TILUMDREN-531744 format. One record per residue: residue number from 1; x negated, y, z of N, C-alpha, C in turn. Coordinates in nm, 3 decimals. Layout:
% residues N
NODE   nr     n.c1     n.c2     n.c3    ca.c1    ca.c2    ca.c3     c.c1     c.c2     c.c3
NODE  NUM        X        Y        Z        X        Y        Z        X        Y        Z
...
//
This chain:
% residues 278
NODE   nr     n.c1     n.c2     n.c3    ca.c1    ca.c2    ca.c3     c.c1     c.c2     c.c3
NODE    1  -11.121    9.684   10.647  -11.000    9.685   10.564  -10.923    9.814   10.591
NODE    2  -10.879    9.880   10.484  -10.797   10.000   10.496  -10.653    9.966   10.459
NODE    3  -10.560   10.003   10.545  -10.419    9.974   10.524  -10.341   10.104   10.518
NODE    4  -10.254   10.114   10.420  -10.167   10.231   10.413  -10.057   10.217   10.519
NODE    5  -10.027   10.328   10.586   -9.932   10.328   10.697   -9.834   10.443   10.678
NODE    6   -9.710   10.411   10.651   -9.609   10.512   10.627   -9.522   10.537   10.748
NODE    7   -9.501   10.664   10.782   -9.410   10.701   10.890   -9.365   10.845   10.866
NODE    8   -9.267   10.888   10.943   -9.211   11.021   10.922   -9.292   11.126   10.997
NODE    9   -9.276   11.254   10.962   -9.345   11.360   11.034   -9.275   11.398   11.164
NODE   10   -9.172   11.326   11.203   -9.099   11.356   11.326   -9.187   11.331   11.449
NODE   11   -9.163   11.404   11.557   -9.250   11.395   11.675   -9.264   11.255   11.733
NODE   12   -9.159   11.175   11.728   -9.173   11.041   11.787   -9.272   10.956   11.709
NODE   13   -9.272   10.967   11.575   -9.364   10.887   11.495   -9.508   10.937   11.505
NODE   14   -9.527   11.068   11.495   -9.664   11.121   11.505   -9.721   11.097   11.645
NODE   15   -9.636   11.100   11.746   -9.676   11.069   11.883   -9.724   10.924   11.892
NODE   16   -9.650   10.832   11.829   -9.684   10.690   11.834   -9.815   10.660   11.762
NODE   17   -9.835   10.719   11.643   -9.944   10.675   11.556  -10.070   10.762   11.564
NODE   18  -10.066   10.872   11.636  -10.181   10.963   11.642  -10.310   10.892   11.680
NODE   19  -10.307   10.815   11.788  -10.431   10.754   11.839  -10.491   10.656   11.741
NODE   20  -10.409   10.577   11.673  -10.464   10.475   11.583  -10.512   10.532   11.451
NODE   21  -10.447   10.637   11.401  -10.492   10.691   11.272  -10.612   10.785   11.290
NODE   22  -10.636   10.830   11.413  -10.749   10.920   11.437  -10.861   10.854   11.517
NODE   23  -10.857   10.722   11.527  -10.969   10.651   11.589  -10.987   10.677   11.737
NODE   24  -10.879   10.708   11.808  -10.889   10.734   11.951  -10.887   10.605   12.033
NODE   25  -10.853   10.495   11.967  -10.852   10.363   12.031  -10.927   10.265   11.941
NODE   26  -10.954   10.147   11.994  -11.022   10.042   11.917  -10.924    9.987   11.813
NODE   27  -10.957   10.001   11.686  -10.869    9.951   11.580  -10.919    9.821   11.518
NODE   28  -11.007    9.754   11.587  -11.051    9.618   11.548  -11.103    9.610   11.405
NODE   29  -11.173    9.714   11.363  -11.231    9.716   11.229  -11.134    9.757   11.120
NODE   30  -11.010    9.784   11.156  -10.911    9.828   11.057  -10.908    9.979   11.049
NODE   31  -10.886   10.031   10.930  -10.866   10.174   10.909  -10.726   10.195   10.854
NODE   32  -10.664   10.304   10.897  -10.527   10.330   10.857  -10.518   10.463   10.781
NODE   33  -10.462   10.454   10.662  -10.442   10.572   10.578  -10.297   10.619   10.597
NODE   34  -10.276   10.728   10.673  -10.139   10.769   10.701  -10.071   10.832   10.579
NODE   35   -9.946   10.798   10.558   -9.863   10.854   10.452   -9.736   10.904   10.520
NODE   36   -9.722   11.035   10.533   -9.608   11.093   10.604   -9.500   11.132   10.505
NODE   37   -9.384   11.071   10.520   -9.271   11.097   10.430   -9.140   11.086   10.508
NODE   38   -9.037   11.147   10.454   -8.902   11.129   10.506   -8.869   10.981   10.507
NODE   39   -8.794   10.937   10.609   -8.769   10.793   10.625   -8.693   10.734   10.506
NODE   40   -8.607   10.811   10.442   -8.535   10.755   10.328   -8.628   10.733   10.209
NODE   41   -8.730   10.818   10.195   -8.832   10.794   10.092   -8.906   10.664   10.122
NODE   42   -8.941   10.643   10.248   -9.007   10.519   10.288   -8.916   10.399   10.263
NODE   43   -8.787   10.415   10.290   -8.691   10.307   10.263   -8.693   10.268   10.115
NODE   44   -8.695   10.368   10.029   -8.693   10.342    9.884   -8.825   10.280    9.838
NODE   45   -8.936   10.328    9.892   -9.066   10.273    9.855   -9.078   10.125    9.893
NODE   46   -9.009   10.086   10.000   -9.016    9.947   10.044   -8.961    9.852    9.940
NODE   47   -8.873    9.901    9.854   -8.815    9.815    9.751   -8.922    9.766    9.652
NODE   48   -9.032    9.840    9.643   -9.142    9.799    9.556   -9.266    9.758    9.635
NODE   49   -9.255    9.755    9.768   -9.368    9.714    9.850   -9.487    9.805    9.839
NODE   50   -9.463    9.936    9.829   -9.572   10.029    9.801   -9.675   10.038    9.913
NODE   51   -9.631   10.031   10.040   -9.721   10.050   10.153   -9.744    9.919   10.228
NODE   52   -9.863    9.905   10.288   -9.892    9.785   10.366   -9.805    9.778   10.492
NODE   53   -9.794    9.892   10.562   -9.718    9.902   10.686   -9.629   10.024   10.673
NODE   54   -9.504   10.013   10.716   -9.415   10.127   10.697   -9.304   10.131   10.799
NODE   55   -9.269   10.252   10.838   -9.147   10.274   10.916   -9.030   10.254   10.821
NODE   56   -8.929   10.179   10.867   -8.809   10.157   10.787   -8.686   10.169   10.874
NODE   57   -8.581   10.227   10.821   -8.451   10.216   10.886   -8.417   10.068   10.893
NODE   58   -8.352   10.028   11.001   -8.317    9.886   11.011   -8.222    9.844   10.900
NODE   59   -8.140    9.935   10.854   -8.054    9.906   10.739   -8.138    9.866   10.619
NODE   60   -8.243    9.942   10.591   -8.331    9.912   10.478   -8.412    9.784   10.503
NODE   61   -8.461    9.770   10.626   -8.541    9.651   10.656   -8.462    9.523   10.632
NODE   62   -8.336    9.521   10.674   -8.256    9.400   10.659   -8.233    9.363   10.513
NODE   63   -8.262    9.456   10.422   -8.250    9.428   10.279   -8.385    9.396   10.216
NODE   64   -8.492    9.402   10.296   -8.627    9.382   10.242   -8.706    9.275   10.316
NODE   65   -8.637    9.183   10.383   -8.708    9.085   10.466   -8.788    8.984   10.385
NODE   66   -8.762    8.972   10.257   -8.845    8.883   10.176   -8.982    8.944   10.150
NODE   67   -8.991    9.077   10.155   -9.116    9.146   10.126   -9.187    9.192   10.254
NODE   68   -9.112    9.228   10.355   -9.170    9.282   10.479   -9.125    9.202   10.600
NODE   69   -9.215    9.192   10.699   -9.183    9.132   10.829   -9.183    9.242   10.934
NODE   70   -9.108    9.219   11.040   -9.095    9.320   11.145   -9.201    9.300   11.252
NODE   71   -9.261    9.411   11.295   -9.352    9.408   11.408   -9.274    9.426   11.538
NODE   72   -9.331    9.381   11.647   -9.264    9.392   11.777   -9.280    9.530   11.838
NODE   73   -9.378    9.606   11.793   -9.405    9.738   11.850   -9.370    9.848   11.750
NODE   74   -9.348    9.967   11.803   -9.328   10.085   11.719   -9.184   10.121   11.687
NODE   75   -9.088   10.042   11.733   -8.948   10.065   11.695   -8.887   10.187   11.763
NODE   76   -8.789   10.245   11.695   -8.699   10.345   11.753   -8.568   10.272   11.778
NODE   77   -8.544   10.239   11.904   -8.428   10.159   11.940   -8.395   10.190   12.085
NODE   78   -8.268   10.206   12.115   -8.234   10.236   12.254   -8.088   10.267   12.271
NODE   79   -8.056   10.328   12.382   -7.919   10.368   12.413   -7.914   10.520   12.423
NODE   80   -7.805   10.576   12.372   -7.793   10.722   12.370   -7.879   10.788   12.265
NODE   81   -7.916   10.713   12.161   -8.008   10.766   12.059   -7.944   10.771   11.920
NODE   82   -7.815   10.751   11.913   -7.751   10.735   11.783   -7.735   10.863   11.704
NODE   83   -7.707   10.850   11.573   -7.680   10.966   11.488   -7.547   11.030   11.526
NODE   84   -7.534   11.157   11.491   -7.415   11.233   11.526   -7.343   11.281   11.401
NODE   85   -7.213   11.268   11.400   -7.132   11.322   11.292   -7.082   11.457   11.339
NODE   86   -7.121   11.562   11.266   -7.092   11.700   11.310   -7.018   11.776   11.200
NODE   87   -6.959   11.889   11.238   -6.891   11.975   11.141   -6.903   12.120   11.182
NODE   88   -6.864   12.207   11.093   -6.857   12.350   11.120   -6.715   12.382   11.165
NODE   89   -6.695   12.426   11.290   -6.558   12.451   11.337   -6.488   12.563   11.262
NODE   90   -6.564   12.642   11.186   -6.503   12.750   11.109   -6.431   12.698   10.986
NODE   91   -6.457   12.573   10.948   -6.389   12.515   10.832   -6.265   12.442   10.876
NODE   92   -6.174   12.420   10.784   -6.048   12.354   10.815   -6.059   12.203   10.803
NODE   93   -6.151   12.154   10.720   -6.159   12.011   10.693   -6.265   11.946   10.779
NODE   94   -6.267   11.815   10.777   -6.375   11.740   10.839   -6.352   11.697   10.981
NODE   95   -6.243   11.738   11.045   -6.222   11.704   11.184   -6.172   11.562   11.204
NODE   96   -6.077   11.518   11.122   -6.020   11.387   11.147   -6.004   11.302   11.023
NODE   97   -5.981   11.364   10.909   -5.956   11.288   10.787   -6.086   11.259   10.715
NODE   98   -6.156   11.156   10.760   -6.285   11.124   10.699   -6.269   11.061   10.562
NODE   99   -6.151   11.012   10.531   -6.129   10.951   10.400   -6.149   11.053   10.289
NODE  100   -6.108   11.175   10.314   -6.118   11.279   10.211   -6.231   11.379   10.237
NODE  101   -6.300   11.363   10.348   -6.405   11.458   10.383   -6.530   11.440   10.297
NODE  102   -6.592   11.551   10.263   -6.722   11.551   10.195   -6.829   11.544   10.304
NODE  103   -6.906   11.435   10.303   -6.999   11.410   10.413   -7.142   11.406   10.361
NODE  104   -7.229   11.483   10.423   -7.372   11.480   10.391   -7.439   11.375   10.480
NODE  105   -7.514   11.284   10.419   -7.583   11.180   10.495   -7.733   11.186   10.467
NODE  106   -7.815   11.135   10.561   -7.961   11.143   10.542   -8.020   11.032   10.456
NODE  107   -7.936   10.961   10.382   -7.983   10.856   10.293   -7.895   10.734   10.304
NODE  108   -7.867   10.671   10.190   -7.777   10.556   10.190   -7.838   10.436   10.263
NODE  109   -7.972   10.429   10.269   -8.037   10.314   10.331   -8.066   10.333   10.479
NODE  110   -8.029   10.448   10.535   -8.055   10.473   10.675   -7.961   10.394   10.764
NODE  111   -8.006   10.365   10.885   -7.919   10.300   10.982   -7.804   10.392   11.018
NODE  112   -7.827   10.523   11.013   -7.718   10.619   11.039   -7.602   10.594   10.944
NODE  113   -7.633   10.578   10.817   -7.527   10.553   10.719   -7.462   10.417   10.741
NODE  114   -7.542   10.318   10.781   -7.485   10.186   10.810   -7.385   10.195   10.925
NODE  115   -7.420   10.267   11.032   -7.328   10.281   11.145   -7.201   10.355   11.104
NODE  116   -7.215   10.460   11.024   -7.097   10.532   10.976   -7.009   10.441   10.891
NODE  117   -7.071   10.360   10.808   -6.996   10.269   10.722   -6.923   10.162   10.802
NODE  118   -6.985   10.116   10.910   -6.920   10.017   10.996   -6.803   10.078   11.073
NODE  119   -6.824   10.200   11.123   -6.720   10.265   11.204   -6.607   10.320   11.118
NODE  120   -6.642   10.371   11.000   -6.543   10.439   10.916   -6.561   10.396   10.770
NODE  121   -6.521   10.275   10.737   -6.534   10.230   10.597   -6.456   10.315   10.500
NODE  122   -6.360   10.391   10.549   -6.281   10.478   10.461   -6.358   10.602   10.419
NODE  123   -6.467   10.633   10.487   -6.547   10.753   10.455   -6.641   10.719   10.341
NODE  124   -6.601   10.752   10.220   -6.678   10.712   10.102   -6.734   10.829   10.021
NODE  125   -6.688   10.948   10.050   -6.734   11.065    9.973   -6.861   11.119   10.038
NODE  126   -6.972   11.051   10.012   -7.099   11.083   10.077   -7.200   11.135    9.977
NODE  127   -7.281   11.228   10.022   -7.389   11.283    9.940   -7.519   11.276   10.019
NODE  128   -7.624   11.224    9.958   -7.752   11.212   10.025   -7.827   11.345   10.022
NODE  129   -7.876   11.386   10.139   -7.960   11.505   10.153   -8.081   11.471   10.240
NODE  130   -8.186   11.549   10.227   -8.296   11.539   10.322   -8.240   11.569   10.460
NODE  131   -8.275   11.487   10.560   -8.213   11.499   10.692   -8.221   11.640   10.748
NODE  132   -8.331   11.709   10.722   -8.351   11.842   10.779   -8.269   11.950   10.709
NODE  133   -8.203   11.916   10.598   -8.122   12.014   10.525   -7.973   12.003   10.557
NODE  134   -7.935   11.903   10.634   -7.792   11.876   10.653   -7.723   11.985   10.735
NODE  135   -7.785   12.029   10.843   -7.721   12.132   10.927   -7.686   12.256   10.845
NODE  136   -7.782   12.306   10.770   -7.758   12.430   10.694   -7.652   12.409   10.586
NODE  137   -7.651   12.290   10.525   -7.551   12.262   10.422   -7.410   12.261   10.481
NODE  138   -7.395   12.208   10.601   -7.264   12.207   10.667   -7.227   12.348   10.710
NODE  139   -7.323   12.424   10.759   -7.297   12.563   10.798   -7.249   12.646   10.680
NODE  140   -7.306   12.622   10.562   -7.265   12.699   10.443   -7.128   12.658   10.393
NODE  141   -7.078   12.545   10.440   -6.950   12.496   10.391   -6.962   12.409   10.268
NODE  142   -7.085   12.367   10.235   -7.103   12.277   10.121   -7.041   12.140   10.148
NODE  143   -7.032   12.105   10.276   -6.977   11.976   10.316   -6.883   11.995   10.434
NODE  144   -6.787   11.904   10.446   -6.694   11.908   10.558   -6.756   11.851   10.685
NODE  145   -6.852   11.763   10.669   -6.916   11.700   10.784   -7.058   11.660   10.746
NODE  146   -7.140   11.641   10.847   -7.278   11.597   10.824   -7.318   11.494   10.926
NODE  147   -7.396   11.398   10.882   -7.447   11.293   10.970   -7.592   11.329   11.002
NODE  148   -7.617   11.372   11.126   -7.749   11.425   11.159   -7.828   11.327   11.246
NODE  149   -7.960   11.332   11.228   -8.054   11.246   11.300   -8.173   11.330   11.343
NODE  150   -8.267   11.268   11.411   -8.393   11.331   11.450   -8.370   11.460   11.530
NODE  151   -8.445   11.566   11.499   -8.438   11.690   11.577   -8.300   11.755   11.575
NODE  152   -8.224   11.731   11.470   -8.093   11.795   11.458   -8.000   11.755   11.571
NODE  153   -8.027   11.643   11.632   -7.948   11.601   11.748   -7.953   11.706   11.859
NODE  154   -8.065   11.778   11.868   -8.085   11.873   11.976   -8.056   12.018   11.935
NODE  155   -8.035   12.043   11.808   -8.024   12.182   11.761   -7.890   12.219   11.701
NODE  156   -7.804   12.120   11.668   -7.681   12.151   11.594   -7.588   12.244   11.671
NODE  157   -7.575   12.224   11.803   -7.479   12.302   11.882   -7.518   12.450   11.887
NODE  158   -7.647   12.477   11.904   -7.690   12.616   11.913   -7.677   12.688   11.780
NODE  159   -7.660   12.613   11.673   -7.639   12.673   11.542   -7.490   12.693   11.511
NODE  160   -7.403   12.657   11.607   -7.261   12.679   11.589   -7.185   12.562   11.533
NODE  161   -7.249   12.446   11.526   -7.182   12.326   11.477   -7.125   12.247   11.595
NODE  162   -7.028   12.162   11.569   -6.968   12.085   11.676   -6.961   11.937   11.642
NODE  163   -6.953   11.857   11.746   -6.954   11.712   11.732   -6.817   11.659   11.691
NODE  164   -6.814   11.574   11.589   -6.695   11.497   11.556   -6.700   11.364   11.630
NODE  165   -6.814   11.294   11.617   -6.828   11.164   11.682   -6.975   11.128   11.698
NODE  166   -7.009   11.076   11.813   -7.142   11.022   11.838   -7.140   10.877   11.792
NODE  167   -7.209   10.848   11.681   -7.205   10.714   11.624   -7.277   10.613   11.714
NODE  168   -7.370   10.662   11.796   -7.436   10.574   11.890   -7.341   10.528   12.000
NODE  169   -7.259   10.623   12.052   -7.159   10.586   12.152   -7.061   10.485   12.094
NODE  170   -7.022   10.509   11.967   -6.930   10.414   11.903   -6.994   10.275   11.897
NODE  171   -7.120   10.269   11.853   -7.187   10.141   11.838   -7.200   10.070   11.973
NODE  172   -7.242   10.141   12.076   -7.262   10.078   12.206   -7.130   10.024   12.261
NODE  173   -7.022   10.098   12.241   -6.892   10.051   12.286   -6.839    9.936   12.203
NODE  174   -6.866    9.939   12.073   -6.817    9.837   11.980   -6.898    9.709   11.989
NODE  175   -7.029    9.722   12.001   -7.117    9.605   11.991   -7.174    9.561   12.125
NODE  176   -7.171    9.650   12.225   -7.229    9.615   12.353   -7.378    9.592   12.346
NODE  177   -7.445    9.665   12.260   -7.590    9.646   12.241   -7.657    9.781   12.218
NODE  178   -7.788    9.783   12.238   -7.866    9.903   12.207   -7.859    9.931   12.057
NODE  179   -7.898   10.051   12.017   -7.888   10.094   11.878   -8.023   10.077   11.809
NODE  180   -8.035    9.986   11.711   -8.159    9.972   11.636   -8.163   10.076   11.522
NODE  181   -8.245   10.177   11.537   -8.251   10.282   11.435   -8.358   10.251   11.330
NODE  182   -8.483   10.242   11.373   -8.591   10.216   11.278   -8.698   10.127   11.338
NODE  183   -8.762   10.048   11.255   -8.868    9.960   11.301   -8.992    9.974   11.214
NODE  184   -9.100    9.910   11.255   -9.224    9.911   11.179   -9.239    9.776   11.112
NODE  185   -9.248    9.779   10.980   -9.256    9.656   10.902   -9.392    9.645   10.834
NODE  186   -9.435    9.521   10.814   -9.566    9.495   10.753   -9.548    9.398   10.638
NODE  187   -9.622    9.420   10.530   -9.606    9.334   10.412   -9.644    9.190   10.442
NODE  188   -9.565    9.098   10.388   -9.584    8.956   10.416   -9.706    8.898   10.346
NODE  189   -9.767    8.973   10.254   -9.886    8.919   10.189  -10.013    8.939   10.273
NODE  190  -10.000    9.004   10.389  -10.113    9.017   10.481  -10.116    8.895   10.573
NODE  191  -10.236    8.853   10.611  -10.247    8.732   10.692  -10.198    8.756   10.834
NODE  192  -10.166    8.648   10.902  -10.106    8.655   11.034  -10.197    8.725   11.135
NODE  193  -10.328    8.700   11.128  -10.420    8.764   11.222  -10.418    8.915   11.207
NODE  194  -10.412    8.963   11.082  -10.405    9.108   11.058  -10.275    9.165   11.113
NODE  195  -10.165    9.094   11.090  -10.035    9.140   11.141  -10.038    9.151   11.293
NODE  196  -10.095    9.049   11.359  -10.102    9.049   11.505  -10.190    9.163   11.555
NODE  197  -10.299    9.189   11.485  -10.388    9.299   11.524  -10.318    9.433   11.512
NODE  198  -10.246    9.454   11.401  -10.174    9.580   11.382  -10.069    9.598   11.490
NODE  199   -9.998    9.492   11.523   -9.896    9.497   11.628   -9.958    9.543   11.760
NODE  200  -10.072    9.485   11.795  -10.139    9.520   11.920  -10.192    9.663   11.917
NODE  201  -10.243    9.706   11.802  -10.299    9.841   11.789  -10.188    9.945   11.806
NODE  202  -10.073    9.921   11.747   -9.961   10.016   11.763   -9.922   10.025   11.910
NODE  203   -9.914    9.910   11.976   -9.878    9.909   12.119   -9.978    9.991   12.200
NODE  204  -10.106    9.974   12.171  -10.209   10.048   12.243  -10.207   10.196   12.209
NODE  205  -10.168   10.228   12.086  -10.157   10.368   12.045  -10.046   10.438   12.123
NODE  206   -9.935   10.368   12.142   -9.825   10.421   12.223   -9.871   10.442   12.366
NODE  207   -9.940   10.344   12.421   -9.988   10.353   12.559  -10.085   10.470   12.575
NODE  208  -10.171   10.491   12.476  -10.266   10.602   12.480  -10.190   10.735   12.481
NODE  209  -10.087   10.746   12.397  -10.011   10.871   12.389   -9.944   10.903   12.522
NODE  210   -9.884   10.803   12.586   -9.818   10.827   12.715   -9.920   10.858   12.824
NODE  211  -10.036   10.795   12.817  -10.140   10.820   12.917  -10.181   10.967   12.917
NODE  212  -10.178   11.031   12.800  -10.223   11.170   12.788  -10.106   11.269   12.785
NODE  213   -9.985   11.219   12.797   -9.868   11.306   12.803   -9.864   11.373   12.941
NODE  214   -9.822   11.499   12.954   -9.743   11.577   12.859   -9.821   11.655   12.754
NODE  215   -9.952   11.631   12.746  -10.027   11.695   12.637   -9.976   11.644   12.503
NODE  216   -9.960   11.734   12.408   -9.918   11.697   12.273  -10.034   11.719   12.178
NODE  217  -10.071   11.615   12.106  -10.181   11.625   12.010  -10.144   11.720   11.897
NODE  218  -10.241   11.788   11.838  -10.212   11.875   11.723  -10.141   11.802   11.611
NODE  219  -10.168   11.673   11.596  -10.103   11.593   11.492   -9.951   11.593   11.509
NODE  220   -9.906   11.599   11.634   -9.762   11.603   11.661   -9.706   11.741   11.631
NODE  221   -9.768   11.844   11.685   -9.711   11.979   11.674   -9.715   12.033   11.531
NODE  222   -9.820   12.001   11.457   -9.833   12.059   11.323   -9.738   11.996   11.222
NODE  223   -9.688   11.878   11.251   -9.598   11.811   11.156   -9.451   11.821   11.194
NODE  224   -9.421   11.870   11.313   -9.282   11.873   11.358   -9.198   11.969   11.274
NODE  225   -9.081   11.922   11.233   -8.988   12.009   11.161   -8.936   12.119   11.253
NODE  226   -8.908   12.084   11.376   -8.861   12.179   11.475   -8.979   12.213   11.566
NODE  227   -9.028   12.337   11.558   -9.152   12.371   11.625   -9.135   12.408   11.772
NODE  228   -9.012   12.419   11.820   -8.991   12.448   11.961   -9.043   12.332   12.044
NODE  229   -9.135   12.361   12.137   -9.200   12.254   12.211   -9.102   12.176   12.297
NODE  230   -9.003   12.242   12.352   -8.905   12.171   12.435   -8.828   12.068   12.353
NODE  231   -8.796   12.102   12.229   -8.725   12.009   12.141   -8.814   11.892   12.105
NODE  232   -8.941   11.919   12.079   -9.035   11.811   12.049   -9.043   11.712   12.165
NODE  233   -9.049   11.765   12.286   -9.059   11.677   12.403   -8.931   11.596   12.423
NODE  234   -8.816   11.659   12.406   -8.689   11.587   12.419   -8.680   11.476   12.314
NODE  235   -8.730   11.505   12.195   -8.730   11.407   12.086   -8.816   11.286   12.123
NODE  236   -8.937   11.313   12.169   -9.028   11.205   12.206   -8.972   11.124   12.321
NODE  237   -8.924   11.191   12.425   -8.877   11.121   12.544   -8.751   11.039   12.519
NODE  238   -8.674   11.076   12.416   -8.554   10.999   12.383   -8.587   10.878   12.297
NODE  239   -8.669   10.898   12.193   -8.690   10.793   12.094   -8.809   10.702   12.122
NODE  240   -8.903   10.745   12.204   -9.017   10.659   12.240   -8.990   10.607   12.380
NODE  241   -8.945   10.484   12.389   -8.898   10.431   12.517   -8.952   10.290   12.540
NODE  242   -8.889   10.216   12.631   -8.942   10.084   12.667   -8.942    9.987   12.551
NODE  243   -8.855   10.008   12.452   -8.851    9.919   12.336   -8.962    9.950   12.236
NODE  244   -9.025   10.066   12.248   -9.124   10.106   12.149   -9.252   10.025   12.163
NODE  245   -9.295   10.001   12.284   -9.414    9.918   12.304   -9.387    9.775   12.263
NODE  246   -9.270    9.724   12.297   -9.234    9.587   12.261   -9.082    9.575   12.264
NODE  247   -9.024    9.522   12.157   -8.879    9.509   12.149   -8.824    9.424   12.262
NODE  248   -8.894    9.318   12.296   -8.845    9.229   12.400   -8.718    9.157   12.357
NODE  249   -8.667    9.075   12.445   -8.548    8.997   12.413   -8.426    9.083   12.388
NODE  250   -8.408    9.189   12.467   -8.292    9.276   12.451   -8.296    9.350   12.318
NODE  251   -8.414    9.398   12.281   -8.427    9.467   12.153   -8.402    9.374   12.036
NODE  252   -8.458    9.254   12.043   -8.436    9.157   11.935   -8.289    9.120   11.923
NODE  253   -8.221    9.107   12.036   -8.079    9.075   12.033   -7.998    9.188   11.969
NODE  254   -8.035    9.312   11.997   -7.965    9.426   11.936   -7.976    9.423   11.784
NODE  255   -8.093    9.384   11.733   -8.113    9.375   11.589   -8.026    9.264   11.531
NODE  256   -8.018    9.153   11.601   -7.934    9.042   11.554   -7.786    9.081   11.551
NODE  257   -7.742    9.158   11.651   -7.602    9.202   11.652   -7.575    9.295   11.534
NODE  258   -7.669    9.387   11.507   -7.652    9.476   11.392   -7.644    9.395   11.263
NODE  259   -7.731    9.295   11.252   -7.730    9.209   11.134   -7.595    9.143   11.116
NODE  260   -7.542    9.084   11.223   -7.415    9.013   11.211   -7.300    9.106   11.173
NODE  261   -7.296    9.223   11.234   -7.189    9.317   11.204   -7.198    9.365   11.059
NODE  262   -7.320    9.395   11.013   -7.338    9.442   10.876   -7.307    9.332   10.776
NODE  263   -7.345    9.209   10.809   -7.318    9.096   10.720   -7.168    9.070   10.710
NODE  264   -7.098    9.075   10.823   -6.953    9.053   10.824   -6.880    9.159   10.741
NODE  265   -6.936    9.280   10.739   -6.876    9.388   10.662   -6.918    9.388   10.516
NODE  266   -7.006    9.295   10.477   -7.051    9.286   10.340   -7.145    9.397   10.300
NODE  267   -7.218    9.453   10.397   -7.304    9.568   10.369   -7.450    9.532   10.347
NODE  268   -7.489    9.408   10.380   -7.625    9.362   10.356   -7.620    9.219   10.304
NODE  269   -7.726    9.175   10.235   -7.729    9.036   10.188   -7.751    8.940   10.303
NODE  270   -7.713    8.815   10.283   -7.737    8.713   10.385   -7.888    8.687   10.398
NODE  271   -7.932    8.658   10.518   -8.074    8.632   10.540   -8.090    8.548   10.667
NODE  272   -8.208    8.491   10.682   -8.238    8.409   10.798   -8.302    8.498   10.905
NODE  273   -8.224    8.531   11.006   -8.274    8.622   11.109   -8.390    8.564   11.187
NODE  274   -8.407    8.433   11.184   -8.518    8.373   11.257   -8.652    8.398   11.186
NODE  275   -8.646    8.448   11.064   -8.768    8.469   10.985   -8.804    8.618   10.972
NODE  276   -8.744    8.702   11.055   -8.767    8.846   11.032   -8.904    8.891   11.081
NODE  277   -8.960    8.824   11.183   -9.090    8.865   11.234   -9.203    8.794   11.158
NODE  278   -9.325    8.849   11.166   -9.439    8.792   11.095   -9.475    8.656   11.150
//
């Protein structure tokens, strides 16, 4: 059986999935067709169930639980991993008045946007951009602020941008839980045995990658938006953590807290959290 597998070209995702898509581990007779896209594109595709397995922002996943179930492995979830709201200090706007600020976001369905909406419901003047274009757009003065994710977390300061607020710090202080950024979801029309096999294969793929670290596979380096090796390693070491192999009880609880906060704010539809996994 061949299954389509969607994930981003960011180092943490290519690091996770390299072994399974290239046959470096036992895939139990399954073949995986990788589809590399920006996470917001994957979020939008989930609305039509285009891929069998896909990386999704937790914000998007919570709106697609009737079509997709969550796997226990492969998640980007942790502490100190949140999106950052940044600005160009050379501009006059964007420092404190978020109600009137023009803000570039990496997609309306991203967890980054969900966290910003929870922390600052008054910030409504948002424009969606490809995540990798946000820094330059803020530098040009096209926007008063930008919500950055992925590699931009490590590069914004050296480009002359400054931090307005770490949305992850806000979330951890507000919710007392780890930050659920993105998870791996599988279509509910696949049988339970296949879902369990995919879950185990992803876990083993992560274990294979760490076993061979600090070596970086060509699949990681050739797809990275930021080609500096030190940045790639910082990215992997931050986003691929103990929750990636298995969410565990703490990871599952963090997702439930995000669900409750988003539901209370009217930002997601009601759903049965006990049915989110396959």
